[in-house]
Backbone of each chain as ProteinMPNN parsed JSONL, in Angstrom:
{"seq_chain_A": "SSELTQDPAVSVALGQTVRITCQGDSLRSYYASWYQQKPGQAPVLVIYGKNNRPSGIPDRFSGSSSGNTASLTITGAQAEDEADYYCNSRDSSGNHLEVVFGGGTKLTVL", "coords_chain_A": {"N_chain_A": [[98.038, 113.03, 72.056], [97.549, 111.85, 75.463], [94.596, 110.177, 76.722], [91.906, 110.353, 79.073], [89.411, 108.387, 80.418], [86.147, 108.571, 81.618], [83.155, 107.378, 83.199], [80.103, 108.758, 82.096], [77.954, 109.27, 83.856], [76.952, 108.555, 87.183], [75.149, 107.047, 89.852], [74.15, 107.109, 93.302], [72.805, 105.833, 96.302], [71.729, 107.735, 99.088], [74.028, 107.857, 101.701], [75.264, 105.526, 100.989], [78.06, 103.786, 99.393], [80.124, 104.872, 96.747], [81.966, 104.419, 93.747], [83.992, 106.13, 91.544], [85.445, 105.971, 88.424], [88.456, 106.27, 86.429], [90.113, 105.944, 83.476], [93.15, 105.36, 81.731], [96.18, 105.374, 79.79], [98.21, 106.984, 80.812], [97.919, 106.811, 83.51], [99.298, 104.683, 84.368], [101.743, 105.617, 84.856], [101.546, 107.962, 86.319], [99.995, 109.348, 89.231], [96.54, 110.097, 89.518], [94.727, 113.189, 89.95], [91.787, 114.43, 91.572], [88.768, 116.256, 91.087], [86.062, 118.114, 92.34], [83.161, 119.541, 91.086], [80.657, 121.808, 91.417], [77.522, 123.109, 90.18], [77.999, 126.13, 88.46], [80.277, 126.78, 89.847], [83.84, 126.922, 90.515], [86.149, 124.218, 89.957], [87.114, 122.013, 92.647], [89.855, 120.717, 94.334], [89.933, 117.409, 95.447], [91.207, 114.983, 95.866], [94.582, 113.97, 95.678], [97.687, 112.664, 94.414], [98.851, 109.564, 95.838], [96.832, 108.972, 97.738], [95.735, 111.428, 98.937], [94.209, 114.012, 100.798], [93.269, 117.37, 100.461], [93.345, 119.993, 102.948], [90.33, 120.321, 104.701], [88.746, 118.735, 103.126], [86.386, 116.196, 103.383], [86.855, 113.041, 105.118], [85.508, 110.993, 103.95], [86.047, 110.894, 101.33], [88.196, 109.186, 99.188], [91.096, 107.915, 97.449], [92.394, 105.683, 94.947], [94.506, 103.498, 93.021], [95.164, 101.38, 90.244], [97.009, 99.702, 87.913], [95.984, 100.891, 84.849], [93.935, 102.376, 85.829], [92.371, 104.768, 87.822], [90.671, 105.5, 90.853], [88.037, 107.157, 92.531], [86.607, 107.117, 95.604], [83.667, 107.493, 97.425], [82.659, 107.197, 100.573], [79.792, 106.585, 102.18], [77.953, 108.499, 100.948], [76.886, 111.87, 100.757], [74.205, 114.265, 100.438], [75.272, 116.669, 99.627], [77.384, 115.922, 98.103], [76.658, 115.575, 95.551], [77.541, 116.288, 92.33], [79.735, 117.215, 89.597], [82.519, 115.237, 88.75], [85.94, 115.288, 88.075], [88.806, 113.706, 86.757], [92.388, 113.996, 86.49], [95.641, 113.986, 84.945], [99.174, 113.83, 84.299], [100.131, 114.131, 80.904], [101.168, 111.337, 79.327], [102.289, 110.977, 76.904], [104.562, 112.389, 74.554], [106.328, 115.053, 76.059], [105.642, 114.633, 78.684], [104.828, 116.726, 80.227], [102.561, 118.099, 79.751], [99.072, 118.426, 80.605], [96.226, 116.41, 81.156], [92.699, 116.07, 81.196], [89.955, 114.073, 82.326], [86.71, 113.234, 80.919], [84.755, 113.759, 82.753], [82.42, 112.907, 85.37], [79.091, 112.768, 86.201], [77.708, 112.846, 89.28], [74.94, 111.6, 90.904], [73.066, 111.817, 93.811], [70.847, 109.824, 95.305]], "CA_chain_A": [[98.07, 113.187, 73.508], [96.861, 110.813, 76.216], [93.189, 110.394, 77.031], [91.383, 109.778, 80.299], [88.014, 108.038, 80.188], [85.285, 108.457, 82.793], [81.734, 107.147, 82.955], [79.429, 110.069, 82.093], [77.047, 109.475, 84.976], [76.883, 107.525, 88.212], [74.243, 107.423, 90.923], [74.352, 106.41, 94.57], [71.806, 106.127, 97.322], [72.231, 108.506, 100.224], [74.671, 107.067, 102.739], [75.968, 104.378, 100.425], [79.407, 103.994, 98.858], [80.2, 104.936, 95.285], [83.306, 104.508, 93.161], [84.058, 106.784, 90.239], [86.701, 105.514, 87.847], [89.135, 107.053, 85.401], [91.034, 105.026, 82.814], [94.034, 105.922, 80.723], [97.545, 104.862, 79.834], [99.075, 107.845, 81.628], [97.76, 106.456, 84.919], [100.309, 103.675, 84.7], [102.966, 106.345, 85.215], [101.27, 109.099, 87.203], [98.762, 109.358, 90.004], [95.532, 111.081, 89.133], [94.091, 114.008, 90.962], [90.341, 114.45, 91.388], [88.156, 117.547, 91.325], [84.607, 118.186, 92.464], [82.659, 120.803, 90.562], [79.223, 122.028, 91.539], [77.053, 124.045, 89.137], [78.338, 127.537, 88.584], [81.442, 126.981, 90.697], [85.118, 126.409, 90.045], [86.501, 122.904, 90.508], [87.804, 121.945, 93.926], [90.685, 119.523, 94.468], [89.497, 116.572, 96.559], [92.196, 113.919, 96.071], [95.772, 114.054, 94.841], [98.72, 111.701, 94.772], [98.439, 108.184, 96.096], [95.53, 109.094, 98.39], [95.885, 112.596, 99.81], [93.115, 114.96, 100.788], [93.6, 118.721, 100.945], [92.678, 120.412, 104.167], [88.925, 120.68, 104.551], [88.003, 117.713, 102.375], [85.971, 115.142, 104.331], [87.581, 111.783, 104.96], [84.724, 110.017, 103.195], [86.647, 110.869, 99.995], [89.485, 108.501, 99.135], [91.539, 107.592, 96.111], [93.211, 104.493, 94.761], [94.955, 103.333, 91.643], [95.656, 100.063, 89.881], [97.214, 99.636, 86.475], [95.622, 102.096, 84.097], [92.68, 102.882, 86.366], [92.321, 105.479, 89.097], [89.317, 105.508, 91.395], [87.64, 108.03, 93.628], [85.549, 106.455, 96.365], [82.974, 108.273, 98.446], [82.084, 106.238, 101.511], [78.718, 107.275, 102.886], [77.709, 109.702, 100.157], [75.954, 112.861, 101.284], [73.502, 115.027, 99.408], [76.15, 117.745, 99.131], [78.409, 115.346, 97.212], [76.142, 115.576, 94.178], [78.403, 117.208, 91.597], [80.557, 116.625, 88.546], [83.853, 114.887, 89.216], [86.92, 115.174, 87.002], [90.16, 113.248, 87.062], [93.397, 114.462, 85.554], [96.956, 113.379, 85.07], [100.1, 114.294, 83.284], [100.049, 113.469, 79.611], [102.361, 110.483, 79.266], [102.877, 111.032, 75.566], [105.35, 113.602, 74.393], [107.307, 115.419, 77.082], [105.088, 114.327, 80.017], [104.645, 117.947, 80.995], [101.218, 118.6, 79.541], [98.075, 117.9, 81.54], [95.012, 115.952, 80.49], [91.537, 115.855, 82.051], [88.905, 113.17, 81.889], [85.495, 113.863, 80.445], [83.879, 114.088, 83.865], [81.338, 112.017, 85.787], [78.045, 113.458, 86.963], [77.25, 112.008, 90.381], [73.627, 111.897, 91.464], [72.811, 111.178, 95.106], [69.394, 109.551, 95.34]], "C_chain_A": [[97.281, 112.061, 74.175], [95.399, 111.174, 76.427], [92.846, 109.733, 78.355], [89.877, 109.592, 80.117], [87.271, 107.873, 81.501], [83.875, 108.098, 82.351], [81.002, 108.486, 83.026], [78.574, 110.32, 83.33], [77.048, 108.262, 85.895], [75.879, 107.993, 89.261], [74.511, 106.57, 92.151], [73.232, 106.79, 95.522], [72.464, 106.87, 98.483], [72.8, 107.565, 101.29], [75.426, 105.851, 102.245], [77.327, 104.78, 99.856], [79.379, 103.962, 97.349], [81.659, 105.064, 94.852], [83.193, 105.109, 91.78], [85.428, 106.465, 89.657], [87.172, 106.396, 86.694], [90.181, 106.141, 84.784], [91.885, 105.742, 81.785], [95.454, 105.422, 80.9], [98.443, 105.689, 80.749], [99.002, 107.483, 83.106], [98.669, 105.302, 85.334], [101.588, 104.352, 85.201], [102.743, 107.404, 86.283], [99.98, 108.877, 87.989], [97.818, 110.412, 89.438], [95.3, 112.057, 90.274], [92.613, 114.141, 90.579], [89.769, 115.791, 91.829], [86.645, 117.399, 91.392], [84.169, 119.542, 91.936], [81.144, 120.844, 90.672], [78.79, 123.093, 90.555], [77.426, 125.493, 89.45], [79.569, 127.835, 89.427], [82.703, 126.455, 90.021], [85.36, 125.015, 90.629], [87.251, 123.038, 91.825], [88.58, 120.637, 93.978], [90.21, 118.713, 95.668], [90.488, 115.45, 96.88], [93.38, 114.173, 95.151], [96.803, 113.037, 95.317], [98.138, 110.323, 95.028], [97.047, 108.155, 96.737], [95.62, 110.215, 99.411], [94.692, 113.526, 99.66], [93.602, 116.329, 101.238], [92.842, 119.011, 102.235], [91.24, 120.802, 103.872], [88.096, 119.689, 103.766], [87.653, 116.568, 103.324], [86.67, 113.82, 104.064], [86.73, 110.696, 104.312], [85.2, 109.935, 101.738], [87.997, 110.157, 100.073], [89.817, 108.144, 97.701], [92.365, 106.328, 96.093], [93.559, 104.378, 93.291], [95.448, 101.919, 91.427], [95.779, 99.998, 88.364], [96.888, 100.951, 85.802], [94.344, 102.743, 84.614], [92.879, 103.549, 87.725], [90.868, 105.534, 89.545], [89.177, 106.524, 92.508], [86.466, 107.354, 94.32], [84.972, 107.432, 97.381], [82.232, 107.279, 99.328], [81.042, 106.943, 102.375], [78.399, 108.595, 102.196], [76.627, 110.577, 100.795], [75.309, 113.639, 100.145], [74.407, 116.091, 98.801], [77.268, 117.219, 98.238], [77.93, 115.28, 95.763], [76.854, 116.669, 93.391], [78.998, 116.473, 90.401], [81.945, 116.37, 89.129], [84.765, 114.658, 88.017], [88.222, 114.593, 87.548], [91.115, 113.964, 86.108], [94.726, 113.79, 85.845], [97.901, 114.134, 84.156], [99.831, 113.504, 82.012], [101.315, 112.652, 79.434], [102.931, 110.365, 77.857], [103.702, 112.3, 75.478], [106.296, 113.837, 75.559], [106.831, 115.199, 78.512], [104.841, 115.586, 80.847], [103.319, 118.63, 80.71], [100.284, 117.892, 80.511], [96.838, 117.502, 80.746], [93.924, 115.719, 81.542], [90.642, 114.772, 81.456], [87.663, 113.94, 81.5], [84.487, 114.208, 81.524], [82.796, 113.061, 84.104], [80.343, 112.819, 86.609], [77.52, 112.494, 88.013], [75.91, 112.506, 90.895], [73.468, 111.13, 92.761], [71.302, 111.058, 95.273], [68.836, 109.563, 96.757]], "O_chain_A": [[96.455, 111.404, 73.54], [95.015, 112.339, 76.322], [93.408, 108.7, 78.718], [89.166, 110.514, 79.716], [87.703, 107.134, 82.385], [83.448, 108.469, 81.258], [81.26, 109.274, 83.936], [78.48, 111.453, 83.801], [77.131, 107.115, 85.455], [75.766, 109.189, 89.529], [75.028, 105.457, 92.055], [72.773, 107.933, 95.538], [73.63, 106.636, 98.802], [72.146, 106.614, 101.719], [76.151, 105.214, 103.009], [77.69, 105.957, 99.84], [78.698, 103.135, 96.743], [82.466, 105.726, 95.503], [82.401, 104.66, 90.951], [86.451, 106.664, 90.313], [86.407, 107.145, 86.086], [91.044, 105.62, 85.49], [91.409, 106.617, 81.062], [95.881, 105.089, 82.006], [99.342, 105.146, 81.392], [99.91, 107.805, 83.871], [98.786, 104.989, 86.519], [102.407, 103.733, 85.881], [103.646, 107.708, 87.062], [99.014, 108.304, 87.488], [98.237, 111.462, 88.952], [95.639, 111.777, 91.424], [92.243, 113.984, 89.415], [90.22, 116.384, 92.809], [86.035, 116.664, 90.615], [84.739, 120.571, 92.299], [80.442, 120.016, 90.091], [79.611, 123.908, 90.132], [77.198, 125.996, 90.55], [79.877, 128.997, 89.696], [82.643, 125.656, 89.087], [84.825, 124.683, 91.687], [87.927, 124.035, 92.082], [88.029, 119.572, 93.698], [90.094, 119.242, 96.773], [90.594, 115.019, 98.029], [93.209, 114.545, 93.99], [96.789, 112.608, 96.47], [97.082, 109.964, 94.507], [96.184, 107.388, 96.311], [95.584, 109.968, 100.616], [94.225, 113.793, 98.552], [94.266, 116.449, 102.267], [91.845, 118.366, 102.559], [90.965, 121.525, 102.914], [86.87, 119.788, 103.741], [88.533, 116.03, 103.996], [87.033, 113.515, 102.928], [87.205, 109.572, 104.145], [84.812, 109.028, 101.003], [88.834, 110.482, 100.915], [88.937, 108.079, 96.843], [92.964, 105.946, 97.099], [92.991, 105.06, 92.438], [96.071, 101.325, 92.308], [94.813, 100.206, 87.63], [97.445, 101.994, 86.142], [93.735, 103.561, 83.925], [93.468, 102.978, 88.643], [89.954, 105.605, 88.725], [90.085, 106.721, 93.316], [85.452, 107.056, 93.69], [85.707, 108.107, 98.103], [81.299, 106.608, 98.885], [81.377, 107.794, 103.199], [78.553, 109.669, 102.779], [75.612, 110.092, 101.294], [75.819, 113.66, 99.025], [74.322, 116.382, 97.608], [78.025, 118.009, 97.673], [78.705, 114.967, 94.859], [76.777, 117.845, 93.749], [78.791, 115.273, 90.22], [82.473, 117.175, 89.897], [84.42, 113.942, 87.077], [88.672, 114.937, 88.64], [90.708, 114.469, 85.062], [94.899, 113.117, 86.861], [97.485, 114.964, 83.348], [99.368, 112.364, 82.049], [102.414, 113.205, 79.394], [103.956, 109.714, 77.656], [103.523, 113.203, 76.295], [106.987, 112.917, 75.997], [107.541, 115.543, 79.458], [104.663, 115.495, 82.061], [102.983, 119.626, 81.349], [100.647, 116.903, 81.148], [96.456, 118.172, 79.788], [94.201, 115.233, 82.638], [90.585, 114.589, 80.24], [87.57, 115.147, 81.722], [83.484, 114.869, 81.256], [82.31, 112.423, 83.171], [80.708, 113.466, 87.591], [76.956, 111.451, 87.683], [75.76, 113.669, 91.27], [73.709, 109.924, 92.806], [70.585, 112.054, 95.369], [67.638, 109.352, 96.951]]}, "seq_chain_B": "QVTLKESGPALVKPTQTLTLTCTFSGFSLSTSGMRASWIRQPPGKALEWLARIDWDDDKFYSTSLKTRLTISKDTSKNQVVLTMTNMDPVDTATYYCARSQWEPHYFDYWGQGTLVTVSS", "coords_chain_B": {"N_chain_B": [[96.585, 133.447, 102.703], [95.543, 132.055, 99.741], [94.576, 133.35, 96.687], [93.091, 133.617, 93.447], [92.244, 135.407, 90.532], [90.53, 135.82, 87.571], [90.54, 137.98, 84.741], [89.216, 139.85, 81.986], [87.94, 140.353, 78.622], [84.427, 139.875, 78.205], [83.219, 139.349, 75.872], [84.238, 138.561, 72.652], [85.085, 139.031, 69.224], [84.896, 136.818, 66.388], [88.014, 135.803, 65.006], [89.454, 137.671, 66.405], [91.978, 138.512, 68.912], [92.269, 137.141, 72.103], [92.911, 138.327, 75.317], [93.709, 137.402, 78.499], [93.938, 137.942, 81.985], [95.357, 136.762, 84.941], [95.23, 137.491, 88.211], [96.884, 137.114, 91.191], [97.245, 136.239, 94.686], [98.903, 135.614, 97.811], [100.878, 133.821, 97.26], [104.021, 133.411, 95.53], [105.104, 133.496, 92.208], [107.735, 133.27, 91.774], [108.777, 131.557, 93.508], [110.39, 128.499, 94.066], [109.118, 125.676, 92.406], [106.534, 126.553, 92.073], [103.712, 126.858, 89.985], [101.559, 128.039, 87.375], [98.543, 127.621, 85.704], [96.376, 127.783, 82.822], [93.07, 126.878, 82.266], [90.237, 125.723, 80.55], [86.615, 125.626, 80.097], [84.122, 124.756, 78.122], [80.617, 125.613, 77.87], [78.685, 123.304, 79.632], [80.479, 121.278, 79.138], [83.597, 119.384, 79.361], [86.575, 119.969, 81.38], [89.495, 121.542, 80.075], [92.886, 121.594, 79.736], [95.106, 124.267, 79.056], [97.55, 125.815, 79.094], [100.703, 126.394, 80.774], [102.817, 128.139, 83.071], [105.916, 128.195, 84.679], [107.81, 128.631, 87.763], [110.419, 129.095, 87.002], [110.159, 130.279, 84.618], [109.71, 128.529, 82.549], [107.609, 127.349, 79.939], [104.607, 125.787, 78.862], [102.435, 124.235, 76.553], [99.167, 123.216, 75.452], [99.155, 120.707, 73.065], [97.331, 120.746, 70.975], [96.568, 123.367, 70.759], [98.755, 124.986, 70.715], [99.824, 126.661, 68.743], [98.339, 128.932, 68.878], [98.465, 130.047, 71.367], [99.905, 132.042, 73.966], [101.68, 132.354, 76.908], [102.524, 134.258, 79.756], [104.286, 135.855, 82.48], [104.174, 138.278, 85.118], [106.01, 138.789, 87.603], [106.362, 140.77, 89.51], [103.929, 142.007, 89.621], [102.312, 139.985, 90.351], [100.901, 138.485, 88.394], [99.568, 136.499, 85.714], [99.443, 136.106, 82.291], [97.448, 135.228, 79.538], [97.336, 134.866, 76.095], [95.278, 134.296, 73.31], [95.038, 133.647, 70.015], [93.164, 134.366, 66.976], [90.364, 133.836, 67.568], [87.46, 131.766, 67.85], [83.984, 130.811, 67.565], [83.814, 128.259, 68.824], [85.574, 128.483, 70.856], [84.3, 129.61, 72.924], [83.866, 129.706, 76.324], [84.28, 129.104, 79.872], [87.045, 130.441, 81.377], [89.644, 129.455, 83.393], [92.161, 130.218, 85.813], [94.699, 128.465, 87.559], [96.569, 127.194, 90.325], [99.466, 125.178, 90.768], [101.788, 123.131, 92.549], [104.991, 121.998, 92.223], [104.197, 119.063, 91.342], [102.722, 119.057, 88.284], [99.981, 118.706, 87.692], [98.369, 118.805, 89.928], [96.078, 120.765, 90.952], [95.695, 123.018, 93.279], [94.543, 125.433, 94.006], [92.063, 127.492, 92.56], [90.91, 130.04, 90.343], [87.853, 131.982, 90.142], [86.929, 131.868, 87.625], [86.251, 133.087, 84.31], [83.824, 133.946, 81.998], [84.016, 133.729, 78.569], [82.684, 134.762, 75.619], [82.478, 134.069, 72.219], [81.517, 135.743, 69.537], [80.002, 137.285, 66.723]], "CA_chain_B": [[95.411, 133.002, 101.958], [95.792, 132.055, 98.305], [93.434, 133.665, 95.817], [93.362, 133.893, 92.039], [91.088, 136.003, 89.891], [90.693, 136.034, 86.141], [89.885, 139.159, 84.182], [89.349, 139.973, 80.544], [86.675, 140.682, 77.962], [83.372, 138.867, 78.231], [82.799, 139.098, 74.491], [85.203, 138.848, 71.594], [84.599, 138.693, 67.889], [85.711, 135.83, 65.671], [89.33, 136.185, 64.472], [90.169, 138.567, 67.319], [92.878, 137.93, 69.901], [91.815, 137.224, 73.483], [93.937, 138.471, 76.357], [93.191, 137.186, 79.84], [94.899, 138.172, 83.066], [95.116, 136.128, 86.233], [95.888, 138.211, 89.297], [96.846, 136.209, 92.33], [97.861, 136.673, 95.942], [99.133, 134.536, 98.771], [102.051, 133.058, 96.867], [104.833, 134.062, 94.518], [105.492, 132.632, 91.097], [109.182, 133.159, 91.726], [109.138, 130.523, 94.476], [110.656, 127.215, 93.413], [108.034, 124.698, 92.398], [105.22, 127.141, 91.795], [103.266, 126.822, 88.589], [100.213, 128.567, 87.137], [97.975, 127.108, 84.456], [95.07, 128.185, 82.327], [92.196, 125.748, 81.968], [88.942, 126.249, 80.125], [85.483, 124.702, 80.138], [82.952, 125.186, 77.336], [79.363, 125.38, 78.598], [78.203, 121.929, 79.673], [81.494, 120.316, 78.7], [84.662, 119.035, 80.303], [87.722, 120.843, 81.545], [90.574, 121.374, 79.101], [94.102, 122.323, 80.093], [95.573, 125.071, 77.923], [98.946, 126.262, 79.148], [101.282, 126.557, 82.104], [104.102, 128.813, 83.221], [106.542, 127.767, 85.914], [108.586, 129.602, 88.533], [111.662, 129.372, 86.302], [109.713, 130.847, 83.344], [109.394, 127.521, 81.551], [106.232, 127.465, 79.447], [104.128, 124.578, 78.223], [101.157, 124.478, 75.903], [98.416, 122.114, 74.872], [99.609, 120.444, 71.699], [96.288, 121.069, 69.987], [96.333, 124.819, 70.693], [100.002, 125.712, 70.973], [100.12, 127.696, 67.756], [97.49, 130.089, 69.142], [98.575, 130.459, 72.763], [101.129, 132.567, 74.572], [101.533, 132.59, 78.345], [103.621, 135.036, 80.325], [104.042, 136.264, 83.863], [104.789, 139.478, 85.659], [106.161, 138.41, 89.003], [106.236, 141.949, 90.381], [102.504, 142.336, 89.737], [101.592, 138.753, 90.668], [99.958, 138.258, 87.305], [99.855, 135.604, 84.6], [98.65, 136.556, 81.145], [97.28, 134.279, 78.433], [96.751, 135.37, 74.86], [94.819, 133.278, 72.377], [94.78, 134.326, 68.761], [92.219, 133.814, 66.024], [89.261, 133.262, 68.334], [86.362, 131.163, 67.09], [82.874, 130.51, 68.485], [84.06, 127.048, 69.62], [86.41, 128.865, 72.007], [83.418, 130.096, 73.981], [84.118, 128.865, 77.499], [84.774, 129.731, 81.093], [88.493, 130.29, 81.458], [90.128, 129.456, 84.771], [93.575, 130.031, 86.135], [94.84, 127.574, 88.704], [97.934, 127.032, 90.809], [99.961, 123.881, 91.195], [103.117, 123.19, 93.141], [105.817, 120.86, 91.833], [103.479, 118.184, 90.423], [102.015, 120.063, 87.478], [98.545, 118.53, 87.502], [97.62, 118.917, 91.179], [95.658, 122.167, 91.016], [95.164, 123.161, 94.626], [93.729, 126.642, 94.074], [91.503, 127.918, 91.285], [90.148, 131.264, 90.305], [86.405, 131.799, 89.988], [86.656, 131.697, 86.209], [85.641, 134.181, 83.571], [83.161, 133.441, 80.794], [84.328, 134.439, 77.346], [81.806, 134.376, 74.508], [82.996, 134.479, 70.926], [80.362, 135.949, 68.666], [80.031, 138.521, 65.936]], "C_chain_B": [[95.674, 133.155, 100.458], [94.501, 132.381, 97.565], [93.939, 133.917, 94.409], [92.082, 134.463, 91.433], [91.406, 136.294, 88.438], [89.976, 137.313, 85.717], [90.159, 139.225, 82.689], [87.993, 140.263, 79.932], [85.683, 139.539, 78.052], [82.965, 138.463, 76.822], [83.921, 139.473, 73.542], [84.613, 138.402, 70.274], [85.475, 137.603, 67.272], [86.9, 136.492, 65.0], [90.099, 137.122, 65.4], [91.095, 137.776, 68.24], [92.328, 138.192, 71.3], [93.013, 137.383, 74.405], [93.276, 138.374, 77.718], [94.306, 137.381, 80.859], [94.434, 137.446, 84.318], [95.92, 136.892, 87.272], [95.75, 137.397, 90.561], [97.514, 136.835, 93.551], [98.057, 135.459, 96.832], [100.277, 133.615, 98.408], [102.801, 133.851, 95.812], [105.208, 133.061, 93.434], [106.997, 132.605, 90.899], [109.687, 132.121, 92.73], [109.316, 129.19, 93.761], [109.465, 126.273, 93.529], [106.675, 125.257, 92.051], [104.93, 127.145, 90.296], [101.87, 127.416, 88.491], [99.754, 128.128, 85.758], [96.691, 127.835, 84.093], [94.324, 126.935, 81.884], [90.86, 126.328, 81.535], [87.875, 125.167, 80.137], [84.341, 125.284, 79.309], [81.674, 124.867, 78.101], [78.911, 123.926, 78.496], [79.222, 120.869, 79.307], [82.609, 120.178, 79.739], [85.743, 120.105, 80.386], [88.778, 120.521, 80.499], [91.752, 122.227, 79.53], [94.667, 123.016, 78.871], [97.081, 125.325, 77.97], [99.385, 126.389, 80.592], [102.577, 127.336, 82.012], [104.637, 128.475, 84.602], [107.388, 128.872, 86.537], [109.873, 130.034, 87.811], [111.406, 129.894, 84.896], [109.6, 129.821, 82.218], [107.909, 127.607, 81.191], [105.851, 126.207, 78.679], [102.722, 124.822, 77.7], [100.49, 123.175, 75.48], [98.844, 121.933, 73.421], [98.607, 120.92, 70.666], [96.097, 122.568, 69.809], [97.618, 125.633, 70.71], [100.296, 126.803, 69.97], [99.347, 128.987, 68.033], [97.703, 130.708, 70.522], [99.93, 131.049, 73.092], [100.827, 132.839, 76.046], [102.752, 133.347, 78.842], [103.28, 135.386, 81.768], [104.739, 137.566, 84.173], [104.859, 139.24, 87.165], [105.951, 139.591, 89.936], [104.778, 142.328, 90.605], [101.675, 141.131, 90.178], [100.494, 138.479, 89.628], [100.501, 137.243, 86.296], [98.897, 135.991, 83.466], [98.623, 135.467, 80.076], [96.715, 135.024, 77.235], [96.418, 134.192, 73.956], [94.398, 133.991, 71.101], [93.666, 133.641, 67.974], [91.034, 133.119, 66.703], [88.107, 132.839, 67.425], [85.21, 130.891, 68.056], [83.088, 129.248, 69.324], [84.956, 127.32, 70.823], [85.585, 129.492, 73.125], [83.503, 129.157, 75.179], [84.333, 129.741, 78.727], [86.257, 129.402, 81.196], [88.93, 130.462, 82.907], [91.648, 129.551, 84.802], [93.651, 129.229, 87.43], [96.315, 127.428, 89.055], [98.24, 125.558, 91.045], [101.365, 124.074, 91.757], [103.839, 121.89, 92.811], [105.071, 119.948, 90.856], [102.529, 119.039, 89.589], [100.51, 119.902, 87.391], [97.752, 118.499, 88.798], [97.266, 120.387, 91.383], [94.965, 122.429, 92.341], [94.34, 124.423, 94.828], [93.323, 127.055, 92.674], [90.899, 129.306, 91.437], [88.674, 130.953, 90.106], [86.02, 131.555, 88.543], [86.031, 132.938, 85.597], [85.078, 133.638, 82.262], [83.498, 134.336, 79.615], [83.431, 133.882, 76.235], [82.399, 134.927, 73.221], [81.818, 134.55, 69.955], [80.505, 137.268, 67.928], [78.821, 139.4, 66.261]], "O_chain_B": [[95.986, 134.244, 99.976], [93.465, 131.759, 97.795], [95.065, 134.37, 94.207], [90.977, 134.048, 91.785], [92.411, 136.927, 88.116], [88.937, 137.674, 86.272], [91.174, 138.736, 82.195], [87.003, 140.403, 80.649], [86.061, 138.37, 77.984], [82.435, 137.374, 76.604], [84.483, 140.565, 73.622], [83.76, 137.516, 70.216], [86.655, 137.486, 67.601], [86.799, 137.607, 64.488], [91.292, 137.341, 65.192], [91.012, 136.552, 68.336], [91.967, 139.319, 71.637], [94.004, 136.663, 74.287], [92.392, 139.164, 78.051], [95.461, 137.028, 80.618], [93.266, 137.514, 84.698], [97.149, 136.931, 87.213], [94.645, 137.032, 90.962], [98.244, 137.821, 93.452], [97.446, 134.411, 96.624], [100.612, 132.714, 99.177], [102.291, 134.831, 95.269], [105.582, 131.924, 93.721], [107.486, 131.983, 89.957], [110.884, 131.841, 92.791], [108.481, 128.804, 92.943], [108.886, 126.099, 94.601], [105.75, 124.497, 91.762], [105.806, 127.404, 89.47], [101.083, 127.306, 89.43], [100.484, 128.248, 84.774], [96.018, 128.419, 84.943], [94.877, 126.058, 81.22], [90.403, 127.323, 82.098], [88.169, 123.972, 80.18], [83.665, 126.211, 79.754], [81.658, 123.936, 78.906], [78.774, 123.387, 77.397], [78.88, 119.694, 79.179], [82.567, 120.763, 80.821], [85.804, 121.02, 79.564], [88.934, 119.37, 80.09], [91.628, 123.444, 79.671], [94.71, 122.441, 77.784], [97.792, 125.078, 76.996], [98.567, 126.478, 81.508], [103.331, 127.229, 81.045], [103.89, 128.47, 85.581], [107.644, 129.905, 85.919], [110.353, 131.156, 87.973], [112.321, 129.95, 84.073], [109.414, 130.193, 81.06], [107.067, 127.903, 82.039], [106.659, 125.638, 77.946], [101.924, 125.524, 78.322], [101.151, 122.177, 75.193], [98.887, 122.891, 72.649], [98.981, 121.434, 69.612], [95.523, 123.0, 68.81], [97.564, 126.862, 70.718], [100.958, 127.785, 70.309], [99.676, 130.031, 67.471], [97.173, 131.782, 70.807], [100.961, 130.621, 72.572], [99.831, 133.482, 76.376], [103.874, 133.101, 78.399], [102.143, 135.232, 82.212], [105.756, 137.911, 83.571], [103.893, 139.464, 87.894], [105.419, 139.429, 91.034], [104.426, 142.896, 91.639], [100.463, 141.247, 90.359], [99.327, 138.275, 89.963], [101.706, 137.144, 86.062], [97.699, 136.175, 83.679], [99.649, 134.865, 79.757], [95.719, 135.737, 77.358], [97.175, 133.226, 73.855], [93.506, 134.838, 71.116], [93.279, 132.508, 68.26], [90.75, 131.952, 66.434], [87.824, 133.456, 66.398], [85.442, 130.754, 69.257], [82.583, 129.177, 70.445], [85.08, 126.475, 71.71], [86.13, 129.863, 74.165], [83.243, 127.959, 75.06], [84.538, 130.951, 78.626], [86.664, 128.243, 81.112], [88.631, 131.465, 83.555], [92.332, 129.027, 83.923], [92.768, 129.315, 88.283], [97.189, 127.526, 88.193], [97.375, 124.792, 91.47], [102.036, 125.064, 91.464], [103.335, 120.805, 93.099], [105.291, 120.049, 89.649], [101.629, 119.677, 90.135], [99.814, 120.859, 87.05], [96.56, 118.193, 88.771], [98.061, 121.157, 91.922], [93.791, 122.103, 92.512], [93.515, 124.475, 95.74], [94.11, 126.985, 91.73], [90.441, 129.691, 92.512], [88.294, 129.796, 89.923], [84.916, 131.091, 88.26], [85.374, 133.729, 86.275], [85.774, 132.955, 81.511], [83.29, 135.548, 79.659], [83.432, 132.682, 75.959], [82.774, 136.097, 73.143], [81.214, 133.535, 69.608], [81.059, 138.237, 68.449], [78.675, 140.483, 65.694]]}, "name": "protein", "num_of_chains": 2, "seq": "SSELTQDPAVSVALGQTVRITCQGDSLRSYYASWYQQKPGQAPVLVIYGKNNRPSGIPDRFSGSSSGNTASLTITGAQAEDEADYYCNSRDSSGNHLEVVFGGGTKLTVLQVTLKESGPALVKPTQTLTLTCTFSGFSLSTSGMRASWIRQPPGKALEWLARIDWDDDKFYSTSLKTRLTISKDTSKNQVVLTMTNMDPVDTATYYCARSQWEPHYFDYWGQGTLVTVSS"}
């Protein structure tokens, strides 16, 4: 099956911009979606498709993709953005109907 | 308002079969494009997709676990059921159900999750 690789940890100063990346062959074929997960809570979808935000997600969250890399950018990070972030995609091996998640990135807001 | 809630045993013994139920509201799994997945997360670890059932009753499983998993739905009860056989301590995790529409990996609604511990 395909794999998605994320940096385990990233930090950003309050109010600054941070980019969290996700790499994998499946991203050449499919857009990633991104999830924010705070301790003890279920994941929340923050970005899907080319660069779409569900209702209620602040516009400081944006997504982009190039080649085998998808990125989640937080412009003007807030203290409440400190969380784990996961990317996912369809699995481009096999029947393309399975789903694969990245290993997650722990974001610290300093 | 879309909600999903997982239910099942908090503790199972090794080799036992786990049965989890996801009860949802606010949508119908008979509507074209609707999909429901099970995803798990061992303590302190990453998310792992397990299985999905679609509006047309198509079913898909993680390649690594497919021999142990069965997913089904009861549209009249708005429920999705996952069974996992031959449970092992490494299967200890929080199990989530989540909804997607059309694109199978855009999970727009999640349940709160249920922690399942596998221990004798």
